[in-house]
C-alpha positions in Angstrom: 135.2 -146.6 -23.7 134.8 -143.0 -22.5 134.6 -144.1 -18.9 137.9 -146.1 -19.3 139.6 -143.0 -20.7 138.4 -140.9 -17.8 139.6 -143.5 -15.3 143.0 -143.6 -17.0 143.3 -139.8 -17.1 142.5 -139.6 -13.4 144.6 -142.5 -12.3 147.7 -140.5 -12.0 146.1 -137.7 -10.0 144.6 -139.7 -7.1 146.2 -139.2 -3.7 146.9 -142.0 -1.3 144.6 -142.7 1.5 144.3 -140.2 4.3 145.8 -141.2 7.7 145.7 -139.6 11.1 149.0 -138.9 12.8 149.6 -137.5 16.3 152.1 -134.6 15.9 154.5 -133.1 18.4 155.0 -129.4 18.4 157.9 -128.4 16.1 159.8 -125.1 16.1 160.5 -123.6 12.7 161.7 -120.4 11.1 159.3 -118.8 8.6 158.7 -115.9 6.3 155.4 -114.9 4.6 155.1 -115.0 0.9 152.3 -113.2 -1.0 152.1 -114.1 -4.7 149.7 -114.8 -7.5 149.2 -118.6 -8.0 151.3 -118.4 -11.3 154.1 -116.7 -9.4 154.0 -118.8 -6.2 156.6 -121.4 -7.1 159.3 -118.8 -7.9 158.4 -116.8 -4.8 158.6 -119.9 -2.6 162.0 -120.8 -4.0 163.3 -117.4 -3.2 161.8 -117.6 0.3 163.3 -121.0 1.0 166.8 -119.8 -0.1 166.6 -116.9 2.3 165.4 -119.3 5.1 168.4 -121.6 4.5 170.7 -118.6 4.6 169.2 -117.4 7.9 169.5 -120.9 9.4 173.2 -121.0 8.5 173.7 -117.4 9.8 172.1 -118.2 13.1 173.6 -121.7 13.5 170.2 -123.3 13.4 170.0 -127.0 12.7 167.4 -127.8 10.0 165.7 -131.0 11.2 163.1 -131.7 8.5 162.1 -130.9 4.9 160.8 -127.4 4.1 157.1 -126.7 4.2 154.5 -124.2 3.2 151.5 -123.3 5.4 148.6 -121.8 3.4 147.1 -118.9 5.3 144.8 -117.8 2.4 144.1 -118.6 -1.2 142.4 -116.6 -3.9 143.8 -114.1 -6.5 146.8 -113.8 -4.2 148.0 -116.6 -2.0 149.4 -115.8 1.4 151.8 -118.6 2.4 154.1 -119.1 5.3 157.3 -120.7 4.0 159.1 -122.5 6.8 162.0 -124.7 7.8 161.7 -126.9 10.9 164.7 -126.4 13.2 166.0 -128.1 16.3 165.3 -125.2 18.7 163.5 -121.9 18.3 165.9 -119.0 17.8 165.9 -116.0 20.1 166.2 -113.4 17.3 165.9 -113.3 13.6 166.0 -110.6 10.9 163.1 -108.3 9.9 161.4 -110.6 7.4 161.9 -113.8 9.4 160.2 -115.1 12.6 160.1 -118.1 14.8 156.9 -120.2 14.7 155.7 -123.5 16.1 153.8 -126.1 14.1 151.0 -127.3 16.4 150.9 -130.5 18.4 147.9 -132.8 18.1 146.1 -135.0 15.6 146.4 -134.2 11.9 144.9 -135.8 8.8 147.7 -136.5 6.4 147.8 -137.4 2.7 150.9 -138.3 0.6 150.9 -137.0 -3.0 153.4 -138.6 -5.3 154.2 -136.9 -8.6 154.3 -133.3 -9.9 153.1 -130.4 -7.8 150.2 -130.0 -10.2 148.7 -133.0 -8.3 148.7 -131.2 -5.0 145.2 -129.9 -5.6 143.9 -133.5 -5.8 145.6 -134.2 -2.5 143.8 -131.2 -0.9 140.5 -132.4 -2.4 141.1 -135.8 -1.0 141.6 -134.2 2.5 138.4 -132.2 2.0 136.4 -135.4 1.1 137.9 -137.3 4.1 137.1 -134.4 6.5 133.5 -134.3 5.3 133.0 -138.1 5.3 134.5 -138.4 8.8 132.7 -135.2 10.2 136.0 -133.7 11.3 136.9 -130.1 11.5 140.4 -128.6 11.1 142.2 -126.7 13.8 144.1 -124.2 11.7 145.8 -123.8 8.4 147.1 -126.8 6.4 150.7 -127.2 5.4 152.6 -129.1 2.7 155.9 -130.8 3.5 158.1 -131.1 0.5 159.7 -134.5 1.2 161.7 -134.3 -2.0 163.4 -131.1 -3.1 162.0 -129.9 -6.4 165.2 -128.1 -7.1 167.4 -131.2 -6.8 164.8 -133.8 -7.8 164.2 -132.7 -11.3 161.9 -135.5 -12.4 158.4 -134.2 -11.5 157.1 -137.8 -11.2 159.6 -138.4 -8.4 158.2 -135.6 -6.2 156.8 -136.6 -2.8 154.7 -134.1 -0.8 152.9 -134.7 2.5 149.8 -132.5 3.2 148.8 -132.0 6.8 145.5 -130.7 8.1 145.5 -130.2 11.9 142.3 -131.6 13.4 140.1 -130.2 16.1 139.9 -132.5 19.1 
């Protein structure tokens, strides 16, 4: 009975299978966010709003959902909040910069449900990398397929987690 309870409790947290996708390089505009884990969601929301305003100000066409690339984790997270754009801008403001998401193979897992499930998606990627003896080629990023501001139902959230792979 206890095993069944554990299975049922974990059923909603499992991530989908990991797939490998070949990615093309993608230009984006970004800003760096430094925040404690409990403050990260609010800091990311502020960063995304400033990126949207910058894209409008510089006539940049946003071509994909927003993303967060995790540069370091710990007591304070360092995260690159970014918006993919059609072409890389020549100049941006002080806090913003042009970046490029790398081309090449990436392990990808789709997490459906509240952002509290993202840790299970990262753990699934860790297990897959170890089982397949693959190394990463840089920082992971999360693509927020659904907008948590406009999609208020946490169970309706969809996030794709990418781990670029060493060749």
